[in-house]
C-alpha positions in Angstrom: 14.0 0.9 2.0 16.7 -1.8 1.5 16.8 -5.1 0.0 18.3 -8.0 1.7 20.9 -10.2 0.3 19.9 -11.9 -3.2 21.1 -9.0 -5.3 24.2 -7.0 -5.5 22.4 -4.3 -7.3 19.6 -3.8 -5.3 21.4 -3.8 -2.1 23.2 -0.2 -3.4 20.1 2.4 -3.0 18.9 4.8 -5.8 20.8 7.9 -6.1 24.4 6.8 -4.8 27.5 7.6 -6.9 27.6 5.2 -9.9 31.1 3.5 -9.9 32.5 6.8 -8.0 31.6 8.8 -11.0 30.1 12.0 -9.9 28.0 14.7 -12.0 31.2 15.9 -13.5 32.2 12.6 -14.7 29.5 11.4 -15.9 28.9 14.1 -18.2 32.9 14.3 -19.5 32.1 10.8 -20.3 29.0 11.6 -22.1 30.6 14.0 -24.2 33.7 11.6 -24.7 31.2 9.1 -25.9 29.2 11.9 -28.3 32.4 13.0 -30.0 33.9 9.4 -31.0 30.8 8.5 -32.0 30.8 11.5 -34.5 34.5 10.6 -35.4 33.8 6.9 -35.7 31.0 7.7 -38.0 32.7 9.8 -40.4 35.9 7.5 -40.5 33.6 5.1 -41.7 31.1 7.3 -43.8 34.0 8.5 -46.0 36.0 5.2 -46.5 36.7 4.4 -50.2 36.9 0.8 -49.9 33.5 -0.2 -47.9 30.8 -1.2 -50.2 28.0 0.6 -47.8 30.3 3.4 -46.2 27.5 5.6 -45.2 24.9 3.3 -43.7 27.7 1.2 -41.9 28.9 5.0 -40.7 25.7 5.9 -39.6 25.3 2.5 -37.9 28.4 2.6 -35.9 27.6 6.4 -34.9 24.1 5.2 -33.8 25.4 2.3 -31.8 28.6 4.1 -30.1 26.7 7.1 -29.0 23.6 5.5 -27.5 25.4 2.5 -26.2 27.8 4.8 -24.3 24.4 6.5 -22.9 22.7 3.5 -21.9 25.5 2.6 -20.2 25.7 5.9 -18.0 22.2 5.4 -17.7 22.4 2.2 -16.3 25.6 3.5 -13.9 22.9 6.4 -12.7 19.6 4.4 -12.0 21.4 1.0 -11.3 24.6 2.0 -9.3 26.7 -1.2 -8.5 25.3 -3.6 -11.5 27.9 -4.2 -13.9 25.8 -4.2 -16.7 26.9 -0.2 -16.8 30.4 -1.4 -17.0 30.0 -3.9 -19.9 27.6 -1.5 -22.1 30.4 1.2 -21.8 33.2 -1.5 -22.4 30.7 -2.8 -25.5 30.9 1.1 -26.7 34.7 1.2 -26.6 35.0 -2.2 -28.5 32.1 -0.6 -31.2 34.3 2.2 -31.4 37.4 0.0 -32.5 35.3 -1.4 -35.2 35.5 2.1 -36.6 38.9 1.6 -37.7 37.4 -0.7 -40.6 36.9 2.4 -42.2 40.6 3.1 -42.3 43.2 2.9 -45.4 46.0 1.5 -43.5 46.2 -1.9 -43.5 47.2 -2.5 -39.8 44.4 -0.1 -38.4 42.0 -1.6 -41.0 42.6 -5.2 -39.6 42.4 -4.2 -36.1 39.2 -2.8 -36.6 38.2 -6.2 -38.2 39.3 -7.8 -35.2 37.2 -5.7 -32.7 34.5 -7.8 -34.3 35.2 -10.6 -31.9 35.2 -8.9 -28.6 32.2 -7.1 -29.7 30.4 -10.1 -30.7 31.2 -11.6 -27.4 30.3 -8.3 -25.2 27.2 -8.0 -27.2 26.0 -11.7 -25.9 27.4 -11.6 -22.7 25.2 -8.7 -22.0 22.0 -10.5 -22.8 23.5 -13.3 -20.6 23.8 -11.3 -17.6 20.6 -9.3 -17.8 19.2 -8.3 -15.7 21.4 -9.1 -12.5 24.5 -7.8 -13.9 26.1 -11.6 -13.8 25.9 -15.1 -15.0 23.5 -17.4 -13.2 22.4 -20.1 -15.3 24.4 -23.0 -16.6 23.0 -22.6 -20.5 24.1 -19.0 -20.4 27.5 -20.5 -19.1 27.8 -23.0 -22.0 26.7 -20.5 -24.8 29.1 -18.2 -23.5 32.2 -20.7 -23.6 30.8 -21.7 -27.1 31.3 -18.2 -28.1 34.8 -17.8 -26.9 35.5 -21.3 -28.7 34.1 -20.0 -32.0 36.2 -17.0 -31.7 39.6 -18.8 -30.8 39.4 -21.9 -32.8 37.8 -20.1 -35.8 37.8 -16.5 -36.4 41.2 -15.3 -35.3 42.6 -18.0 -37.3 40.7 -17.2 -40.3 42.3 -13.4 -39.9 45.6 -14.3 -39.0 46.0 -16.7 -42.5 43.8 -14.7 -44.9 45.5 -12.2 -47.0 42.3 -9.8 -47.1 39.7 -9.5 -43.9 36.6 -7.4 -43.4 34.0 -6.9 -40.9 31.5 -10.0 -40.1 28.7 -6.9 -40.2 26.5 -7.0 -42.9 27.3 -3.6 -43.5 31.3 -4.2 -43.7 31.9 -5.8 -46.7 34.9 -4.3 -48.7 34.9 -3.5 -52.4 37.8 -4.2 -54.7 40.1 -1.4 -52.9 39.9 -3.4 -50.2 43.1 -2.7 -48.0 45.5 -6.0 -47.5 45.6 -7.8 -44.1 48.1 -6.2 -41.9 47.8 -8.8 -39.2 48.6 -11.6 -41.6 51.3 -14.1 -40.1 50.9 -16.4 -43.3 49.5 -16.2 -46.9 47.5 -19.2 -46.6 44.3 -18.9 -48.6 43.1 -22.4 -48.3 43.7 -22.6 -44.7 42.0 -19.3 -44.3 39.0 -20.4 -46.3 38.8 -23.8 -44.2 38.6 -21.5 -41.0 36.2 -18.9 -42.5 33.5 -21.8 -43.2 33.9 -23.3 -39.8 33.5 -19.7 -38.4 30.3 -19.2 -40.5 29.0 -22.8 -39.3 30.0 -21.9 -35.5 27.8 -18.8 -36.0 24.8 -20.8 -37.2 24.8 -23.4 -34.4 25.5 -20.6 -31.9 22.7 -18.3 -33.0 20.1 -21.4 -33.0 21.5 -22.3 -29.7 20.8 -18.8 -28.6 17.4 -18.6 -29.8 16.5 -22.2 -28.2 17.8 -21.0 -24.7 16.1 -17.3 -24.8 12.9 -18.9 -25.9 13.1 -21.5 -23.2 14.3 -19.0 -20.5 11.1 -16.6 -21.4 8.8 -20.0 -21.2 9.9 -20.9 -17.7 10.1 -17.6 -16.3 7.9 -16.3 -13.5 6.0 -13.4 -14.7 7.9 -10.6 -13.0 11.1 -12.4 -14.5 9.7 -12.3 -18.0 8.3 -9.0 -18.0 11.8 -7.9 -17.2 13.5 -9.8 -19.7 11.7 -9.3 -22.7 12.6 -5.9 -23.5 16.5 -7.0 -24.0 15.6 -10.6 -25.0 13.1 -9.6 -28.0 15.4 -7.8 -29.5 18.1 -10.1 -29.0 16.1 -12.6 -30.8 15.2 -10.2 -33.6 19.2 -9.8 -33.8 20.0 -13.8 -33.4 17.4 -15.2 -36.2 18.6 -13.4 -38.9 22.3 -13.4 -37.8 21.9 -17.4 -37.9 20.3 -16.9 -41.3 22.7 -14.8 -42.8 25.6 -16.7 -41.6 24.1 -20.1 -42.6 24.0 -18.6 -46.3 27.3 -17.9 -46.0 28.2 -21.1 -45.1 26.5 -22.4 -47.9 23.7 -24.4 -45.5 20.8 -22.5 -47.5 20.9 -20.7 -51.1 19.8 -17.0 -50.9 20.3 -14.5 -53.9 22.1 -11.2 -53.4 18.8 -9.2 -52.9 17.6 -11.6 -50.0 21.0 -11.8 -48.4 21.3 -8.0 -48.3 17.4 -7.7 -46.9 18.8 -10.3 -44.4 21.7 -8.3 -43.3 19.4 -5.3 -42.6 17.3 -7.4 -40.5 20.7 -8.3 -38.7 21.6 -4.4 -38.6 18.3 -3.3 -37.1 18.3 -5.9 -34.4 21.9 -5.1 -33.5 20.6 -1.5 -32.8 17.3 -2.4 -31.2 19.3 -4.5 -28.8 21.2 -1.7 -27.0 17.9 0.5 -26.6 16.3 -2.4 -25.2 18.6 -1.9 -22.0 17.2 1.6 -21.8 13.5 0.4 -22.4 13.8 -2.3 -19.6 14.6 0.9 -17.1 11.9 2.9 -18.7 9.4 -0.3 -18.5 10.6 -0.6 -14.8 9.9 3.0 -14.0 6.5 3.0 -15.8 5.3 -0.3 -14.4 6.2 1.0 -10.9 3.9 3.9 -11.4 1.1 1.9 -13.0 1.3 -0.8 -9.8 1.6 2.2 -7.0 -1.7 3.4 -8.8 -3.1 -0.1 -8.8 -2.5 -0.9 -5.2 -3.6 2.4 -3.8 -6.6 2.4 -6.1 -7.3 -0.9 -4.6 -6.9 -0.2 -0.8 -10.3 -0.1 1.3 -10.5 1.4 4.9 -11.2 -2.2 6.3 -8.3 -4.1 4.3 -6.2 -6.4 6.4 -2.7 -7.9 5.5 -4.3 -10.4 3.4 -6.1 -8.3 0.9 -3.0 -6.0 1.2 -0.8 -8.7 0.2 -2.9 -10.0 -2.8 -3.3 -6.4 -3.9 0.9 -5.9 -3.9 1.4 -9.5 -5.5 -1.3 -8.7 -8.4 0.4 -5.2 -8.9 3.9 -6.6 -9.1 2.6 -9.8 -10.8 4.4 -11.9 -8.5 2.1 -14.5 -6.9 4.4 -15.9 -4.6 4.9 -12.6 -2.8 4.3 -12.4 1.1 4.2 -9.4 3.6 6.2 -10.3 7.1 4.9 -8.0 10.0 6.9 -8.1 13.5 4.7 -9.0 16.4 6.1 -6.7 18.1 9.2 -4.2 17.9 12.5 -5.4 18.5 11.2 -8.9 19.3 12.3 -10.8 16.0 9.2 -12.8 16.0 7.6 -12.1 12.5 4.1 -13.6 10.9 2.8 -13.4 7.3 -0.3 -12.7 6.2 -2.0 -15.6 7.0 -1.0 -15.6 10.7 1.7 -17.6 10.2 5.5 -18.1 11.6 8.1 -16.7 9.1 11.5 -16.0 9.0 12.2 -13.0 6.5 15.8 -13.5 6.7 15.6 -16.8 5.3 13.8 -16.4 1.9 13.1 -19.4 -0.4 15.4 -20.1 -3.1 14.6 -17.8 -6.1 13.1 -15.3 -3.7 14.6 -11.7 -1.9 13.8 -9.8 1.0 13.0 -6.4 0.9 12.9 -4.1 4.5 10.1 -1.8 4.4 10.8 1.6 6.1 8.5 2.0 9.0 9.9 5.0 11.3 8.9 4.2 15.3 7.1 1.0 14.0 7.5 -2.4 14.2 9.5 -3.9 10.9 7.7 -5.3 7.7 9.2 -7.2 4.8 8.3 -8.1 1.3 9.6 -11.5 -0.3 9.3 -11.7 -3.6 10.7 -13.1 -6.5 14.4 -12.2 -6.5 14.1 -10.5 -10.2 12.4 -7.5 -8.6 15.7 -6.8 -7.1 16.5 -5.6 -10.7 13.9 -3.3 -10.6 14.2 -0.9 -7.7 11.7 1.8 -8.8 9.0 -1.0 -8.5 10.1 -2.4 -5.1 10.3 0.9 -3.8 6.6 1.9 -5.1 5.4 -1.4 -3.5 7.1 -1.0 -0.3 5.7 2.7 -0.1 2.2 1.6 -0.9 2.7 -1.1 2.0 3.7 1.6 4.5 1.1 3.8 3.4 -1.6 1.3 3.8 -0.2 0.0 7.2 0.1 3.5 8.2 -3.1 4.2 7.4 -4.3 1.3 8.9 -2.5 2.3 12.2 -3.6 5.7 12.0 -7.1 4.5 11.8 -6.9 1.8 14.4 -5.5 4.8 16.9 -8.7 6.9 15.9 -10.9 4.3 16.7 -9.3 3.6 19.7 -9.4 7.4 21.1 -13.2 7.5 20.1 -13.6 4.4 22.0 -11.7 6.0 25.1 -13.6 9.0 24.8 -17.2 7.3 24.5 -15.9 5.1 27.5 -14.9 8.4 29.6 -18.3 9.7 28.8 -19.9 6.2 30.1 -17.8 6.7 33.1 -18.7 10.3 33.5 -22.5 9.5 33.1 -22.3 6.5 35.3 -20.7 8.5 38.2 -23.3 11.1 37.9 -25.7 8.1 38.3 -23.9 6.8 41.1 -23.7 10.1 42.8 -27.5 10.9 42.3 -28.3 7.6 43.8 -25.7 8.4 46.9 -27.8 11.7 47.0 -31.2 9.9 47.2 -30.1 7.4 50.3 -28.5 10.5 51.9 -31.6 12.0 51.3 -33.8 9.2 52.5 -31.0 8.3 55.6 -30.8 11.5 56.6 -32.4 14.7 56.3 -35.9 12.9 55.8 -35.4 10.8 58.4 -34.4 13.7 60.6 -37.2 15.7 59.5 -39.6 12.5 60.0 -38.1 12.4 63.7 -38.8 16.0 64.2 -42.4 15.7 63.0 -42.8 12.9 65.6 -41.4 15.2 68.2 -43.6 17.9 67.1 -46.5 15.3 67.5 -46.0 13.9 70.8 -45.2 17.9 72.2 -48.6 18.7 70.7 -50.8 16.1 72.2 -49.1 17.0 75.6 -49.9 20.8 75.1 -52.7 22.4 76.6 -52.1 25.9 75.6 -54.2 27.0 72.5 -51.7 29.3 71.0 -48.9 26.9 71.8 -51.1 24.3 70.3 -51.6 26.4 67.1 -47.6 27.2 66.9 -47.0 23.2 66.9 -49.7 22.7 64.2 -47.7 25.2 62.3 -44.4 23.6 62.7 -45.7 20.2 62.0 -47.7 21.3 59.0 -44.3 23.0 57.9 -42.2 19.8 58.9 -44.9 17.4 56.5 -44.2 20.0 53.5 -40.5 19.5 53.8 -40.7 16.1 54.2 -42.6 15.8 50.8 -40.2 18.1 49.2 -37.2 16.0 50.1 -39.4 12.8 49.2 -40.1 14.3 45.9 -36.1 15.4 45.6 -35.0 12.1 46.5 -37.1 10.5 43.9 -36.2 13.1 40.9 -32.7 12.6 41.7 -32.7 8.9 40.7 -36.4 7.1 41.0 -36.5 3.9 43.0 -39.0 2.8 40.5 -36.5 2.8 37.6 -34.4 0.5 39.4 -37.0 -2.0 41.0 -39.5 -1.9 38.1 -37.8 -1.1 35.1 -38.2 1.8 32.4 -42.2 1.4 31.4 -42.7 2.1 35.2 -40.6 4.7 36.0 -41.6 6.9 32.7 -45.5 5.7 33.7 -45.1 7.8 36.7 -43.1 10.4 35.0 -46.1 10.7 32.3 -48.5 11.4 35.3 -46.5 13.7 37.3 -45.8 16.0 34.1 -47.6 19.3 33.4 -49.7 18.6 31.5 -49.9 14.9 31.9 -48.3 13.1 28.7 -49.9 9.9 27.5 -47.5 7.1 27.6 -47.2 3.8 25.0 -44.6 1.8 25.8 -44.1 -1.7 24.0 -40.5 -2.8 25.8 -41.2 -6.4 27.5 -37.8 -6.7 29.1 -35.2 -5.0 31.4 -32.1 -3.3 29.8 -28.5 -2.4 31.3 -28.6 0.1 33.7 -26.9 2.8 31.6 -29.4 2.2 29.0 -32.3 2.5 31.2 -31.2 5.7 32.6 -30.1 7.4 29.4 -33.9 6.9 28.0 -35.5 7.9 31.2 -33.6 11.0 31.6 -34.0 12.0 27.9 -37.6 11.4 27.9 -37.8 13.5 31.5 -35.8 16.5 29.7 -38.2 16.0 27.0 -41.1 16.6 29.3 -39.6 19.3 30.9 -39.2 21.3 27.1 -42.8 20.7 26.8 -44.0 22.3 29.8 -41.4 25.1 29.5 -41.8 26.3 25.8 -45.0 24.2 24.3 -47.6 26.3 25.8 -50.3 25.5 28.3 -52.9 23.7 26.2 -50.1 21.2 24.5 -50.6 17.7 24.9 -47.3 15.4 25.0 -46.8 11.9 24.4 -44.4 9.1 25.2 -43.4 6.2 23.1 -40.8 3.7 23.7 -39.9 0.3 21.9 -37.5 -2.0 20.3 -36.5 -2.7 17.2 -34.1 -5.0 16.1 -30.9 -4.7 18.6 -32.0 -1.0 19.4 -34.3 0.5 22.0 -36.1 3.6 20.5 -38.1 6.1 22.5 -40.0 9.4 21.3 -41.4 12.5 22.9 -44.1 14.4 20.9 -46.0 17.3 21.5 -48.7 19.4 19.4 -47.7 22.9 21.0 -45.9 26.0 20.0 -42.7 24.7 18.4 -39.8 26.5 17.2 -39.3 28.6 14.1 -37.7 26.3 11.4 -35.5 29.3 10.6 -33.7 29.1 13.6 -31.3 26.7 14.5 -32.3 23.5 16.7 -30.5 21.8 19.8 -28.3 24.5 21.2 -29.9 24.5 24.7 -28.3 23.0 27.8 -31.1 20.3 28.3 -30.5 19.2 24.6 -26.7 19.0 25.1 -27.5 16.6 28.4 -29.4 14.3 26.1 -26.7 14.2 23.4 -24.2 13.7 26.2 -26.0 11.0 27.5 -26.6 9.1 24.2 -23.1 9.7 23.2 -21.9 7.8 26.4 -24.1 4.7 25.4 -23.5 5.0 21.4 -27.2 6.3 21.0 -28.3 8.8 18.3 -30.8 11.7 18.8 -32.9 13.9 16.6 -35.3 16.9 17.0 -38.1 18.0 14.6 -39.6 20.9 15.6 -42.2 23.6 13.8 -44.7 25.6 14.4 -47.4 22.7 14.6 -44.6 20.8 17.4 -41.9 19.3 18.3 -40.6 15.6 18.2 -37.7 14.4 20.0 -36.7 10.7 18.9 -33.4 8.6 20.0 -32.3 5.2 19.9 -29.6 3.2 22.1 -28.2 -0.2 21.2 -29.1 -2.9 23.5 -27.6 -6.8 23.8 -29.8 -9.4 22.4 -32.0 -11.0 25.7 -29.4 -14.0 26.5 -26.4 -11.6 27.1 -25.6 -10.9 30.5 -26.3 -7.1 31.1 -23.0 -4.8 32.1 -22.3 -5.3 35.9 -25.6 -6.2 37.7 -28.2 -8.9 37.6 -31.9 -7.1 37.4 -33.4 -10.5 38.7 -31.7 -10.2 42.3 -32.1 -6.7 42.7 -28.3 -5.7 42.8 -27.8 -2.0 42.7 -31.3 -1.2 43.5 -32.1 2.3 44.9 -33.3 2.3 48.5 -37.0 3.4 48.5 -37.5 6.6 50.7 -41.0 5.4 51.7 -41.1 4.1 55.1 
């Protein structure tokens, strides 16, 4: 699954080498970052000129190690997203800040100078999150303001002040602070002026950053807001106390030393949390991807259509604008959305992105979604997998239904072919053998009337009697193959004749008042006939049988029951050839069959669906007599 043109980071698949770094290089950078973090922490913690050396050393050690680790984590999990590079650069600047613990004036002043790029990179990371680039006008204006503050106030203060210390709350110097090794002119008044200006700019910028971040969260779509919170929340926790801390330094508000120290600790905590916020952003995306996948799969139903599937995915991804585009035919390039309207997935609307869903050997499918989801590839991939699974499940189920329908149609064709063959055999018997025997009977009769020899006459009488018996047997055989009364008079009359001929005779009760399709009447008739034959074979000579046929709702039901010798209930039912024939006939017309047998008798019951009375029957008109069997009577 790949994502089409909106996010550079989303175009690079997970698992690719981050910025050309292999596993060995990643491990080497991680090891180097850990060693540098320890060295930086020790350099600051052992300083004799800082007010809070241990606390500040621990803060920098944690920040360097954590930022390096998070940067490498982003490089692996979000290859191609420049946030990884900026995080590593930020870690390097934090390492440079540790030089504030050096007693050498030049090194100490260089450490203070590193506050500027650290300040810029820290907020630049917030502004480019999560896409890895600046996209909004407000963020660009804020970045310009940050640069203006650094170059118009902070740097002039550094170059004109005899003593400098870090801007972090824990970076304050005591009386043994080294002199400024970068000072170009000792002018305390100018330095104090630029220092006040820097404090004021920091207050204004902090307030502006808080307003912009809150505004971005307020107007963001639900997916974007969910993605922004892990970084924007710690940024707010940093910026608010940061602004208050510098407002006190600028004299805008009055706070005692204890309050200033407490506010400083809030700034320190926010600074540390900001780094971990970038790691939590990926953890949250991974967690949400699992929850979304479970939610989608849990909501799928066998009868789902694309509309319901789209709703499930949109709800799981918290993106109501999400749409699914399916190609009508593979290679056609013509797509429809979930509502069946034409859509071009290569032209997403503003703020949206297109993700291709891999469907091997199937027509193409796409998801059109909020472009912020490009920064959560785990989430998009989970949703894509669920869509593929749902579409594939629907395809397999459709294929299964198609195969079942084909099998049922094949059985119906076989049964219909058998019935047609029976009708042909009946016609052949009537037109061929029966007519031939009848002609022989007539000739024998003529010969008998002309014969005067008593012996020859008796022989001719015997021959005529044999021919009559043969003619009756052929006539009964023709009726049994496909009885003409079934085609001509319908199910009720055909069963009436069958009940009268059965041994023993059966009691018939029929409640049908109309004709049914030929395949339905044939199935019911032959099933009842088979059941009656089973009665005569297995129920015993004293058994009495009954037939009932009725219609209920959209099905015609039949039941053949007897009170004879039933089957031992411990033996399985329905394994004879006759029962198999009944099941085969009924399955061909989507019918059902049940058999109940005990020592008190047997009950065979079945049903077949029938069309409403106003629907034309399958392929003949009963009223006009099409497809009726030719009668065998002369």
